Each structure stands twice: as structure tokens, then as C-alpha cells.
PDB file with one MODEL, atoms N, CA, C and O in Angstrom:
MODEL        1
ATOM      1  N   MET A   1    -119.818 -14.712 105.731  1.00  0.00           N
ATOM      2  CA  MET A   1    -120.060 -16.041 105.393  1.00  0.00           C
ATOM      3  C   MET A   1    -119.463 -16.682 106.653  1.00  0.00           C
ATOM      4  O   MET A   1    -118.724 -16.073 107.427  1.00  0.00           O
ATOM      5  N   THR A   2    -119.803 -17.826 106.781  1.00  0.00           N
ATOM      6  CA  THR A   2    -119.622 -18.839 107.982  1.00  0.00           C
ATOM      7  C   THR A   2    -118.687 -20.088 107.159  1.00  0.00           C
ATOM      8  O   THR A   2    -118.822 -20.561 106.031  1.00  0.00           O
ATOM      9  N   SER A   3    -117.748 -20.365 108.194  1.00  0.00           N
ATOM     10  CA  SER A   3    -116.886 -21.504 107.739  1.00  0.00           C
ATOM     11  C   SER A   3    -117.274 -22.756 108.554  1.00  0.00           C
ATOM     12  O   SER A   3    -117.712 -22.666 109.701  1.00  0.00           O
ATOM     13  N   ASN A   4    -117.093 -23.941 107.904  1.00  0.00           N
ATOM     14  CA  ASN A   4    -117.439 -25.239 108.864  1.00  0.00           C
ATOM     15  C   ASN A   4    -115.720 -25.833 109.003  1.00  0.00           C
ATOM     16  O   ASN A   4    -115.583 -27.056 108.987  1.00  0.00           O
ATOM     17  N   GLU A   5    -114.766 -25.176 109.103  1.00  0.00           N
ATOM     18  CA  GLU A   5    -114.027 -25.644 109.373  1.00  0.00           C
ATOM     19  C   GLU A   5    -113.611 -26.337 110.814  1.00  0.00           C
ATOM     20  O   GLU A   5    -112.802 -27.263 110.753  1.00  0.00           O
ATOM     21  N   GLY A   6    -114.068 -25.982 111.980  1.00  0.00           N
ATOM     22  CA  GLY A   6    -113.797 -26.268 113.228  1.00  0.00           C
ATOM     23  C   GLY A   6    -114.986 -27.334 113.786  1.00  0.00           C
ATOM     24  O   GLY A   6    -114.916 -27.833 114.910  1.00  0.00           O
ATOM     25  N   GLU A   7    -116.023 -27.595 112.896  1.00  0.00           N
ATOM     26  CA  GLU A   7    -116.991 -28.781 112.979  1.00  0.00           C
ATOM     27  C   GLU A   7    -116.713 -29.856 112.474  1.00  0.00           C
ATOM     28  O   GLU A   7    -116.292 -29.934 111.320  1.00  0.00           O
ATOM     29  N   PRO A   8    -116.919 -31.005 113.337  1.00  0.00           N
ATOM     30  CA  PRO A   8    -116.489 -32.354 112.722  1.00  0.00           C
ATOM     31  C   PRO A   8    -117.609 -32.739 111.163  1.00  0.00           C
ATOM     32  O   PRO A   8    -118.761 -32.334 111.323  1.00  0.00           O
ATOM     33  N   PRO A   9    -117.416 -33.248 110.166  1.00  0.00           N
ATOM     34  CA  PRO A   9    -118.194 -33.405 109.249  1.00  0.00           C
ATOM     35  C   PRO A   9    -119.771 -34.422 109.783  1.00  0.00           C
ATOM     36  O   PRO A   9    -119.784 -35.087 110.819  1.00  0.00           O
ATOM     37  N   VAL A  10    -120.600 -34.353 109.113  1.00  0.00           N
ATOM     38  CA  VAL A  10    -121.759 -35.223 109.498  1.00  0.00           C
ATOM     39  C   VAL A  10    -121.822 -36.475 108.917  1.00  0.00           C
ATOM     40  O   VAL A  10    -121.975 -36.632 107.705  1.00  0.00           O
ATOM     41  N   GLN A  11    -121.709 -37.397 109.737  1.00  0.00           N
ATOM     42  CA  GLN A  11    -121.431 -38.736 109.533  1.00  0.00           C
ATOM     43  C   GLN A  11    -122.906 -39.503 109.166  1.00  0.00           C
ATOM     44  O   GLN A  11    -123.741 -39.128 109.990  1.00  0.00           O
ATOM     45  N   THR A  12    -123.374 -40.273 108.378  1.00  0.00           N
ATOM     46  CA  THR A  12    -124.139 -40.838 108.042  1.00  0.00           C
ATOM     47  C   THR A  12    -123.955 -42.054 108.285  1.00  0.00           C
ATOM     48  O   THR A  12    -122.766 -42.261 108.040  1.00  0.00           O
ATOM     49  N   LYS A  13    -124.565 -43.232 108.714  1.00  0.00           N
ATOM     50  CA  LYS A  13    -124.520 -44.683 109.051  1.00  0.00           C
ATOM     51  C   LYS A  13    -125.064 -45.104 107.557  1.00  0.00           C
ATOM     52  O   LYS A  13    -126.060 -44.679 106.971  1.00  0.00           O
ATOM     53  N   VAL A  14    -124.169 -46.001 107.158  1.00  0.00           N
ATOM     54  CA  VAL A  14    -124.431 -46.644 105.782  1.00  0.00           C
ATOM     55  C   VAL A  14    -124.135 -48.181 106.189  1.00  0.00           C
ATOM     56  O   VAL A  14    -123.089 -48.599 106.686  1.00  0.00           O
ATOM     57  N   ALA A  15    -125.366 -48.976 105.846  1.00  0.00           N
ATOM     58  CA  ALA A  15    -125.109 -50.338 105.868  1.00  0.00           C
ATOM     59  C   ALA A  15    -125.417 -50.958 104.646  1.00  0.00           C
ATOM     60  O   ALA A  15    -126.135 -50.345 103.856  1.00  0.00           O
ATOM     61  N   LEU A  16    -124.913 -52.285 104.307  1.00  0.00           N
ATOM     62  CA  LEU A  16    -124.806 -53.101 103.371  1.00  0.00           C
ATOM     63  C   LEU A  16    -126.035 -54.077 103.259  1.00  0.00           C
ATOM     64  O   LEU A  16    -126.399 -54.678 104.270  1.00  0.00           O
ATOM     65  N   LYS A  17    -126.589 -54.227 102.233  1.00  0.00           N
ATOM     66  CA  LYS A  17    -127.998 -55.231 102.220  1.00  0.00           C
ATOM     67  C   LYS A  17    -127.430 -56.463 102.250  1.00  0.00           C
ATOM     68  O   LYS A  17    -126.670 -56.647 101.300  1.00  0.00           O
ATOM     69  N   ARG A  18    -127.525 -57.327 102.970  1.00  0.00           N
ATOM     70  CA  ARG A  18    -127.386 -58.770 102.865  1.00  0.00           C
ATOM     71  C   ARG A  18    -128.434 -59.633 102.504  1.00  0.00           C
ATOM     72  O   ARG A  18    -129.222 -60.189 103.269  1.00  0.00           O
ATOM     73  N   ASP A  19    -128.366 -59.724 100.920  1.00  0.00           N
ATOM     74  CA  ASP A  19    -129.349 -60.343 100.477  1.00  0.00           C
ATOM     75  C   ASP A  19    -128.573 -61.229  99.295  1.00  0.00           C
ATOM     76  O   ASP A  19    -127.808 -60.654  98.521  1.00  0.00           O
ATOM     77  N   ILE A  20    -128.774 -62.416  99.221  1.00  0.00           N
ATOM     78  CA  ILE A  20    -128.576 -63.432  98.062  1.00  0.00           C
ATOM     79  C   ILE A  20    -129.486 -64.203  97.555  1.00  0.00           C
ATOM     80  O   ILE A  20    -130.166 -65.074  98.097  1.00  0.00           O
ATOM     81  N   SER A  21    -129.459 -63.797  96.380  1.00  0.00           N
ATOM     82  CA  SER A  21    -130.664 -64.423  95.186  1.00  0.00           C
ATOM     83  C   SER A  21    -130.534 -65.614  95.146  1.00  0.00           C
ATOM     84  O   SER A  21    -129.616 -65.966  95.887  1.00  0.00           O
ATOM     85  N   TRP A  22    -131.186 -66.722  94.448  1.00  0.00           N
ATOM     86  CA  TRP A  22    -131.089 -68.060  94.129  1.00  0.00           C
ATOM     87  C   TRP A  22    -129.726 -68.051  93.254  1.00  0.00           C
ATOM     88  O   TRP A  22    -128.919 -68.969  93.399  1.00  0.00           O
ATOM     89  N   PHE A  23    -129.475 -66.944  92.297  1.00  0.00           N
ATOM     90  CA  PHE A  23    -128.559 -67.009  91.258  1.00  0.00           C
ATOM     91  C   PHE A  23    -127.222 -67.067  92.065  1.00  0.00           C
ATOM     92  O   PHE A  23    -126.320 -67.890  91.905  1.00  0.00           O
ATOM     93  N   GLY A  24    -127.266 -65.949  93.040  1.00  0.00           N
ATOM     94  CA  GLY A  24    -125.895 -65.841  93.688  1.00  0.00           C
ATOM     95  C   GLY A  24    -125.424 -67.264  94.672  1.00  0.00           C
ATOM     96  O   GLY A  24    -124.311 -67.708  94.953  1.00  0.00           O
ATOM     97  N   SER A  25    -126.544 -67.633  94.958  1.00  0.00           N
ATOM     98  CA  SER A  25    -126.320 -68.856  96.057  1.00  0.00           C
ATOM     99  C   SER A  25    -125.786 -70.075  95.075  1.00  0.00           C
ATOM    100  O   SER A  25    -124.979 -70.905  95.494  1.00  0.00           O
ATOM    101  N   PHE A  26    -126.341 -70.105  93.660  1.00  0.00           N
ATOM    102  CA  PHE A  26    -126.210 -71.060  92.886  1.00  0.00           C
ATOM    103  C   PHE A  26    -124.267 -70.745  92.163  1.00  0.00           C
ATOM    104  O   PHE A  26    -123.577 -71.639  91.672  1.00  0.00           O
ATOM    105  N   ALA A  27    -123.985 -69.787  92.269  1.00  0.00           N
ATOM    106  CA  ALA A  27    -122.716 -69.277  91.462  1.00  0.00           C
ATOM    107  C   ALA A  27    -121.934 -69.340  92.470  1.00  0.00           C
ATOM    108  O   ALA A  27    -120.802 -69.669  92.114  1.00  0.00           O
ATOM    109  N   MET A  28    -122.052 -69.138  93.795  1.00  0.00           N
ATOM    110  CA  MET A  28    -120.880 -69.388  95.046  1.00  0.00           C
ATOM    111  C   MET A  28    -120.835 -71.092  94.920  1.00  0.00           C
ATOM    112  O   MET A  28    -119.705 -71.561  94.777  1.00  0.00           O
ATOM    113  N   GLY A  29    -121.751 -71.864  94.954  1.00  0.00           N
ATOM    114  CA  GLY A  29    -121.445 -73.385  95.014  1.00  0.00           C
ATOM    115  C   GLY A  29    -120.951 -74.030  93.593  1.00  0.00           C
ATOM    116  O   GLY A  29    -120.490 -75.166  93.482  1.00  0.00           O
ATOM    117  N   TYR A  30    -121.092 -73.309  92.772  1.00  0.00           N
ATOM    118  CA  TYR A  30    -120.606 -73.763  91.418  1.00  0.00           C
ATOM    119  C   TYR A  30    -119.368 -73.402  91.577  1.00  0.00           C
ATOM    120  O   TYR A  30    -118.527 -74.226  91.217  1.00  0.00           O
ATOM    121  N   ALA A  31    -118.849 -71.997  92.191  1.00  0.00           N
ATOM    122  CA  ALA A  31    -117.256 -71.954  91.640  1.00  0.00           C
ATOM    123  C   ALA A  31    -116.579 -72.643  92.989  1.00  0.00           C
ATOM    124  O   ALA A  31    -115.357 -72.794  92.991  1.00  0.00           O
ATOM    125  N   ASP A  32    -117.290 -73.025  94.033  1.00  0.00           N
ATOM    126  CA  ASP A  32    -116.557 -73.980  95.324  1.00  0.00           C
ATOM    127  C   ASP A  32    -116.257 -75.081  94.269  1.00  0.00           C
ATOM    128  O   ASP A  32    -115.232 -75.131  93.589  1.00  0.00           O
ATOM    129  N   VAL A  33    -117.204 -75.880  94.233  1.00  0.00           N
ATOM    130  CA  VAL A  33    -116.993 -76.922  93.141  1.00  0.00           C
ATOM    131  C   VAL A  33    -115.748 -77.234  92.205  1.00  0.00           C
ATOM    132  O   VAL A  33    -114.750 -77.954  92.184  1.00  0.00           O
ATOM    133  N   GLY A  34    -116.441 -76.198  91.384  1.00  0.00           N
ATOM    134  CA  GLY A  34    -114.984 -75.871  90.497  1.00  0.00           C
ATOM    135  C   GLY A  34    -113.514 -76.008  91.091  1.00  0.00           C
ATOM    136  O   GLY A  34    -112.601 -76.721  90.673  1.00  0.00           O
ATOM    137  N   ALA A  35    -113.526 -75.144  92.165  1.00  0.00           N
ATOM    138  CA  ALA A  35    -112.234 -74.911  92.771  1.00  0.00           C
ATOM    139  C   ALA A  35    -111.773 -76.193  93.352  1.00  0.00           C
ATOM    140  O   ALA A  35    -110.571 -76.456  93.320  1.00  0.00           O
ATOM    141  N   ASP A  36    -112.738 -77.122  93.950  1.00  0.00           N
ATOM    142  CA  ASP A  36    -112.410 -78.433  94.514  1.00  0.00           C
ATOM    143  C   ASP A  36    -112.002 -79.411  93.535  1.00  0.00           C
ATOM    144  O   ASP A  36    -111.304 -80.387  93.810  1.00  0.00           O
ATOM    145  N   ILE A  37    -112.518 -79.092  92.211  1.00  0.00           N
ATOM    146  CA  ILE A  37    -111.926 -80.117  91.112  1.00  0.00           C
ATOM    147  C   ILE A  37    -110.528 -79.956  90.948  1.00  0.00           C
ATOM    148  O   ILE A  37    -109.808 -80.943  90.795  1.00  0.00           O
ATOM    149  N   TYR A  38    -110.039 -78.701  90.967  1.00  0.00           N
ATOM    150  CA  TYR A  38    -108.667 -78.312  90.641  1.00  0.00           C
ATOM    151  C   TYR A  38    -107.729 -78.865  91.778  1.00  0.00           C
ATOM    152  O   TYR A  38    -106.582 -79.287  91.635  1.00  0.00           O
ATOM    153  N   VAL A  39    -108.424 -78.775  92.874  1.00  0.00           N
ATOM    154  CA  VAL A  39    -107.565 -79.241  94.172  1.00  0.00           C
ATOM    155  C   VAL A  39    -107.369 -80.940  94.080  1.00  0.00           C
ATOM    156  O   VAL A  39    -106.400 -81.672  94.280  1.00  0.00           O
ATOM    157  N   ALA A  40    -108.376 -81.118  93.792  1.00  0.00           N
ATOM    158  CA  ALA A  40    -108.470 -83.169  93.432  1.00  0.00           C
ATOM    159  C   ALA A  40    -107.228 -83.310  92.611  1.00  0.00           C
ATOM    160  O   ALA A  40    -106.306 -84.024  93.007  1.00  0.00           O
ATOM    161  N   LEU A  41    -107.173 -82.699  91.555  1.00  0.00           N
ATOM    162  CA  LEU A  41    -106.455 -82.984  90.632  1.00  0.00           C
ATOM    163  C   LEU A  41    -104.800 -82.942  90.926  1.00  0.00           C
ATOM    164  O   LEU A  41    -103.878 -83.737  90.743  1.00  0.00           O
ATOM    165  N   GLY A  42    -104.917 -81.640  91.458  1.00  0.00           N
ATOM    166  CA  GLY A  42    -103.287 -81.647  92.339  1.00  0.00           C
ATOM    167  C   GLY A  42    -102.751 -82.628  93.095  1.00  0.00           C
ATOM    168  O   GLY A  42    -101.659 -83.166  92.917  1.00  0.00           O
ATOM    169  N   LEU A  43    -103.805 -82.923  94.226  1.00  0.00           N
ATOM    170  CA  LEU A  43    -103.490 -84.125  95.011  1.00  0.00           C
ATOM    171  C   LEU A  43    -103.628 -85.327  94.198  1.00  0.00           C
ATOM    172  O   LEU A  43    -102.793 -86.095  94.675  1.00  0.00           O
ATOM    173  N   VAL A  44    -104.098 -85.798  93.430  1.00  0.00           N
ATOM    174  CA  VAL A  44    -103.852 -87.138  92.688  1.00  0.00           C
ATOM    175  C   VAL A  44    -102.382 -87.010  92.270  1.00  0.00           C
ATOM    176  O   VAL A  44    -101.532 -87.791  92.699  1.00  0.00           O
ATOM    177  N   ALA A  45    -102.044 -85.812  91.259  1.00  0.00           N
ATOM    178  CA  ALA A  45    -100.764 -85.728  90.670  1.00  0.00           C
ATOM    179  C   ALA A  45     -99.727 -85.792  91.557  1.00  0.00           C
ATOM    180  O   ALA A  45     -98.645 -86.324  91.306  1.00  0.00           O
ATOM    181  N   ALA A  46    -100.117 -85.099  92.912  1.00  0.00           N
ATOM    182  CA  ALA A  46     -99.036 -85.065  93.753  1.00  0.00           C
ATOM    183  C   ALA A  46     -98.773 -86.608  94.514  1.00  0.00           C
ATOM    184  O   ALA A  46     -97.611 -86.804  94.873  1.00  0.00           O
ATOM    185  N   TYR A  47     -99.595 -87.512  94.732  1.00  0.00           N
ATOM    186  CA  TYR A  47     -99.664 -88.585  95.538  1.00  0.00           C
ATOM    187  C   TYR A  47     -99.227 -89.625  94.476  1.00  0.00           C
ATOM    188  O   TYR A  47     -98.483 -90.552  94.798  1.00  0.00           O
ATOM    189  N   ALA A  48     -99.667 -89.479  93.263  1.00  0.00           N
ATOM    190  CA  ALA A  48     -99.408 -90.664  92.302  1.00  0.00           C
ATOM    191  C   ALA A  48     -98.186 -90.593  91.429  1.00  0.00           C
ATOM    192  O   ALA A  48     -97.727 -91.524  90.768  1.00  0.00           O
ATOM    193  N   ALA A  49     -97.694 -89.307  91.517  1.00  0.00           N
ATOM    194  CA  ALA A  49     -96.340 -89.139  90.715  1.00  0.00           C
ATOM    195  C   ALA A  49     -96.609 -89.327  89.300  1.00  0.00           C
ATOM    196  O   ALA A  49     -97.537 -88.751  88.732  1.00  0.00           O
ATOM    197  N   GLY A  50     -95.895 -90.038  88.787  1.00  0.00           N
ATOM    198  CA  GLY A  50     -95.869 -90.348  87.394  1.00  0.00           C
ATOM    199  C   GLY A  50     -96.975 -91.297  86.818  1.00  0.00           C
ATOM    200  O   GLY A  50     -97.362 -91.295  85.649  1.00  0.00           O
ATOM    201  N   TRP A  51     -97.449 -92.160  87.894  1.00  0.00           N
ATOM    202  CA  TRP A  51     -98.542 -92.936  87.883  1.00  0.00           C
ATOM    203  C   TRP A  51    -100.232 -92.296  87.685  1.00  0.00           C
ATOM    204  O   TRP A  51    -101.243 -92.993  87.593  1.00  0.00           O
ATOM    205  N   ALA A  52    -100.158 -90.661  87.653  1.00  0.00           N
ATOM    206  CA  ALA A  52    -101.437 -90.170  87.753  1.00  0.00           C
ATOM    207  C   ALA A  52    -102.469 -90.594  86.696  1.00  0.00           C
ATOM    208  O   ALA A  52    -103.637 -90.867  86.971  1.00  0.00           O
ATOM    209  N   PRO A  53    -101.870 -90.630  85.305  1.00  0.00           N
ATOM    210  CA  PRO A  53    -102.995 -90.827  84.086  1.00  0.00           C
ATOM    211  C   PRO A  53    -103.389 -92.475  84.435  1.00  0.00           C
ATOM    212  O   PRO A  53    -104.465 -92.803  83.933  1.00  0.00           O
ATOM    213  N   VAL A  54    -102.762 -93.449  85.133  1.00  0.00           N
ATOM    214  CA  VAL A  54    -103.264 -94.910  85.388  1.00  0.00           C
ATOM    215  C   VAL A  54    -104.134 -94.740  86.569  1.00  0.00           C
ATOM    216  O   VAL A  54    -105.099 -95.500  86.652  1.00  0.00           O
ATOM    217  N   ALA A  55    -103.903 -93.672  87.694  1.00  0.00           N
ATOM    218  CA  ALA A  55    -104.923 -93.635  88.564  1.00  0.00           C
ATOM    219  C   ALA A  55    -106.377 -92.880  88.168  1.00  0.00           C
ATOM    220  O   ALA A  55    -107.382 -93.060  88.856  1.00  0.00           O
ATOM    221  N   PHE A  56    -106.369 -91.984  86.940  1.00  0.00           N
ATOM    222  CA  PHE A  56    -107.574 -91.390  86.394  1.00  0.00           C
ATOM    223  C   PHE A  56    -107.697 -92.657  85.671  1.00  0.00           C
ATOM    224  O   PHE A  56    -108.648 -93.207  86.227  1.00  0.00           O
ATOM    225  N   LEU A  57    -107.319 -93.344  84.847  1.00  0.00           N
ATOM    226  CA  LEU A  57    -108.064 -94.419  84.394  1.00  0.00           C
ATOM    227  C   LEU A  57    -108.794 -95.479  85.163  1.00  0.00           C
ATOM    228  O   LEU A  57    -109.852 -96.003  84.814  1.00  0.00           O
ATOM    229  N   ILE A  58    -108.070 -95.748  86.311  1.00  0.00           N
ATOM    230  CA  ILE A  58    -108.769 -96.262  87.086  1.00  0.00           C
ATOM    231  C   ILE A  58    -110.120 -95.966  87.946  1.00  0.00           C
ATOM    232  O   ILE A  58    -111.042 -96.717  88.268  1.00  0.00           O
ATOM    233  N   ALA A  59    -109.915 -94.762  88.162  1.00  0.00           N
ATOM    234  CA  ALA A  59    -111.062 -94.362  88.607  1.00  0.00           C
ATOM    235  C   ALA A  59    -112.389 -93.999  87.915  1.00  0.00           C
ATOM    236  O   ALA A  59    -113.523 -94.091  88.386  1.00  0.00           O
ATOM    237  N   SER A  60    -111.917 -93.462  86.404  1.00  0.00           N
ATOM    238  CA  SER A  60    -112.763 -93.569  85.350  1.00  0.00           C
ATOM    239  C   SER A  60    -113.596 -94.989  84.851  1.00  0.00           C
ATOM    240  O   SER A  60    -114.722 -95.019  84.355  1.00  0.00           O
ATOM    241  N   ILE A  61    -112.823 -95.990  85.096  1.00  0.00           N
ATOM    242  CA  ILE A  61    -113.566 -97.553  84.948  1.00  0.00           C
ATOM    243  C   ILE A  61    -114.483 -97.983  86.136  1.00  0.00           C
ATOM    244  O   ILE A  61    -115.404 -98.792  86.025  1.00  0.00           O
ATOM    245  N   THR A  62    -114.056 -97.230  87.493  1.00  0.00           N
ATOM    246  CA  THR A  62    -114.885 -97.489  88.429  1.00  0.00           C
ATOM    247  C   THR A  62    -115.949 -96.657  88.489  1.00  0.00           C
ATOM    248  O   THR A  62    -116.992 -97.132  88.936  1.00  0.00           O
ATOM    249  N   TYR A  63    -115.929 -95.458  88.122  1.00  0.00           N
ATOM    250  CA  TYR A  63    -117.271 -94.623  87.803  1.00  0.00           C
ATOM    251  C   TYR A  63    -118.152 -94.947  86.913  1.00  0.00           C
ATOM    252  O   TYR A  63    -119.357 -94.882  87.153  1.00  0.00           O
ATOM    253  N   VAL A  64    -117.574 -95.410  85.558  1.00  0.00           N
ATOM    254  CA  VAL A  64    -118.763 -96.038  84.790  1.00  0.00           C
ATOM    255  C   VAL A  64    -119.081 -97.157  85.457  1.00  0.00           C
ATOM    256  O   VAL A  64    -120.281 -97.120  85.727  1.00  0.00           O
ATOM    257  N   ALA A  65    -118.506 -98.250  85.894  1.00  0.00           N
ATOM    258  CA  ALA A  65    -118.984 -99.475  86.258  1.00  0.00           C
ATOM    259  C   ALA A  65    -120.319 -99.078  87.246  1.00  0.00           C
ATOM    260  O   ALA A  65    -121.478 -99.405  86.992  1.00  0.00           O
ATOM    261  N   THR A  66    -119.881 -98.307  88.413  1.00  0.00           N
ATOM    262  CA  THR A  66    -120.781 -97.553  89.435  1.00  0.00           C
ATOM    263  C   THR A  66    -121.892 -97.358  88.800  1.00  0.00           C
ATOM    264  O   THR A  66    -122.890 -97.971  89.180  1.00  0.00           O
ATOM    265  N   GLY A  67    -121.976 -96.373  87.583  1.00  0.00           N
ATOM    266  CA  GLY A  67    -122.886 -95.995  87.117  1.00  0.00           C
ATOM    267  C   GLY A  67    -123.938 -96.628  85.964  1.00  0.00           C
ATOM    268  O   GLY A  67    -124.957 -96.244  85.388  1.00  0.00           O
ATOM    269  N   LEU A  68    -123.062 -97.860  85.971  1.00  0.00           N
ATOM    270  CA  LEU A  68    -124.002 -98.891  84.866  1.00  0.00           C
ATOM    271  C   LEU A  68    -124.769 -99.866  85.917  1.00  0.00           C
ATOM    272  O   LEU A  68    -125.775-100.505  85.611  1.00  0.00           O
ATOM    273  N   ALA A  69    -124.214 -99.891  87.076  1.00  0.00           N
ATOM    274  CA  ALA A  69    -124.794-101.067  87.973  1.00  0.00           C
ATOM    275  C   ALA A  69    -126.313-100.667  88.592  1.00  0.00           C
ATOM    276  O   ALA A  69    -126.915-101.463  89.312  1.00  0.00           O
TER     277      ALA A  69
ENDMDL
END
């Protein structure tokens, strides 16, 4: 019987496939937008302090007025 203890193991080259489908691209973009919304909420709450509800009310009125224009 022969033993392979003295020989290094045979290495095979493994490569990942770099392929993103349209669904994968959409999912990454959708997740990024979702994360940005939470960051924006935190920034508004930090800068507006106790006036955050008023800031969101003003922003929503501006949004609706712009949409109706």
C-alpha cells in the first residue's frame, strides 16, 4: 500500500460566478432605498429634536402640494 502523507494535496481552482439577474439587481436597489429611509428618519429625529412630528407634517404638506401641482 502506498501512502500520500508526504505529498501536498492537489489544489483545484475554484471561481465564483459573477452573475446578477434583474431580480437580484432589483432586490439590492430596493434594500438600499429601504435602508436610506431609516437613516433619513433618524437624521430628522436628531436634528428636529421634539419637533420631528411638525417637520414630517410640513414635509407631507409640501409633498402633496408638489404632487397636485
